[in-house]
C-alpha positions in Angstrom: -3.6 -3.6 -18.7 -2.3 -4.2 -15.0 -4.3 -5.3 -12.2 -3.4 -5.3 -8.5 -5.0 -7.1 -5.7 -4.5 -6.1 -2.0 -4.8 -8.2 1.1 -3.7 -8.4 4.8 -6.0 -6.1 6.1 -7.8 -6.9 9.6 -8.1 -5.8 12.8 -5.4 -5.6 15.0 -4.7 -3.9 18.4 -2.9 -0.7 19.3 0.9 -1.1 19.2 0.6 -4.3 16.7 2.0 -4.5 13.0 0.4 -5.9 10.1 1.9 -6.3 6.9 0.2 -5.8 3.1 0.5 -7.4 0.1 -0.4 -6.2 -3.6 -0.1 -8.5 -6.1 -0.1 -7.5 -9.5 -0.8 -9.3 -12.6 -1.1 -8.3 -16.6 1.3 -6.1 -18.0 3.6 -5.6 -15.0 6.6 -4.9 -16.9 4.6 -1.9 -18.1 4.9 -0.8 -14.3 7.0 2.1 -12.8 5.8 2.7 -9.8 3.5 1.2 -7.2 1.9 2.7 -3.9 0.1 2.5 -1.4 -2.8 4.9 -0.2 -5.5 5.2 2.9 -8.7 6.4 3.1 -10.9 7.0 6.3 -14.5 7.4 6.3 -15.1 10.9 5.5 -12.0 11.9 4.4 -9.9 12.0 0.9 -7.4 9.5 -0.1 -3.8 10.1 1.2 -0.5 8.9 0.3 1.0 6.4 2.8 3.9 5.3 0.5 5.6 4.7 -3.4 8.6 2.8 -4.3 9.7 2.7 -8.3 10.9 -0.1 -10.1 14.1 0.6 -9.4 13.1 0.5 -6.0 13.8 4.1 -5.0 11.0 4.6 -1.7 8.9 7.8 -0.8 6.8 8.1 2.5 4.3 10.3 4.1 6.2 12.4 6.3 4.5 11.4 9.5 4.2 7.7 8.4 8.2 7.7 8.3 9.6 5.1 10.9 6.4 3.1 11.2 5.7 2.3 7.5 8.0 0.4 5.2 7.4 -0.6 1.8 8.9 -3.0 -0.1 9.2 -5.3 -3.3 9.3 -8.6 -5.0 10.0 -8.7 -8.1 9.8 -12.8 -8.5 6.2 -12.3 -7.1 5.2 -9.4 -8.6 4.4 -8.5 -4.8 4.6 -4.7 -3.3 4.3 -4.6 1.0 3.5 -2.5 3.1 5.1 -3.4 6.7 3.1 -1.0 9.4 4.3 -1.1 12.6 3.2 0.7 16.1 -0.2 1.3 14.3 -2.4 3.4 16.3 -6.3 3.9 16.2 -5.9 7.1 14.0 -4.2 4.1 11.3 -7.9 2.6 10.7 -8.4 3.4 7.2 -8.9 1.6 4.1 -5.5 0.6 2.2 -5.2 1.0 -1.3 -3.0 -0.2 -3.8 -1.8 1.6 -7.0 0.6 0.5 -10.1 1.1 3.6 -12.6 2.5 2.3 -16.1 5.1 3.8 -18.3 1.8 5.3 -20.3 0.8 6.8 -17.2 -2.3 5.0 -16.4 -3.5 4.4 -13.3 -4.7 1.3 -11.5 -6.1 0.9 -8.0 -7.2 -2.2 -6.2 -10.3 -2.7 -4.5 -9.0 -1.9 -1.0 -8.1 -3.6 2.1 -9.3 -1.9 5.6 -7.0 -1.8 8.7 -8.9 -1.5 11.9 -6.6 -0.7 14.9 -8.8 -1.0 17.9 -8.7 -2.8 21.3 
């Protein structure tokens, strides 16, 4: 099994930056895709970005250019660098890992609040 734990959320002013981290543990060799999703109160959970085990990335169109997903295989960690944050980026951010048997594991989420 795979477990993922997010960290790095917090309160930031509009225009600021944050970097989220997601550490994977367990059967990490079986993970072929990791990603970040976000969910605002009363809304559905939406894709932010994904990255494959080979490093191929995919982004929500509206976030391209401001958000960057990356990974450090040595640390079993995936990052989400968020720049030029806006109040509408306020949400719970969730890490997801998908294994080669198509099991999907979610983290507990980390809250990002963009406000002055």
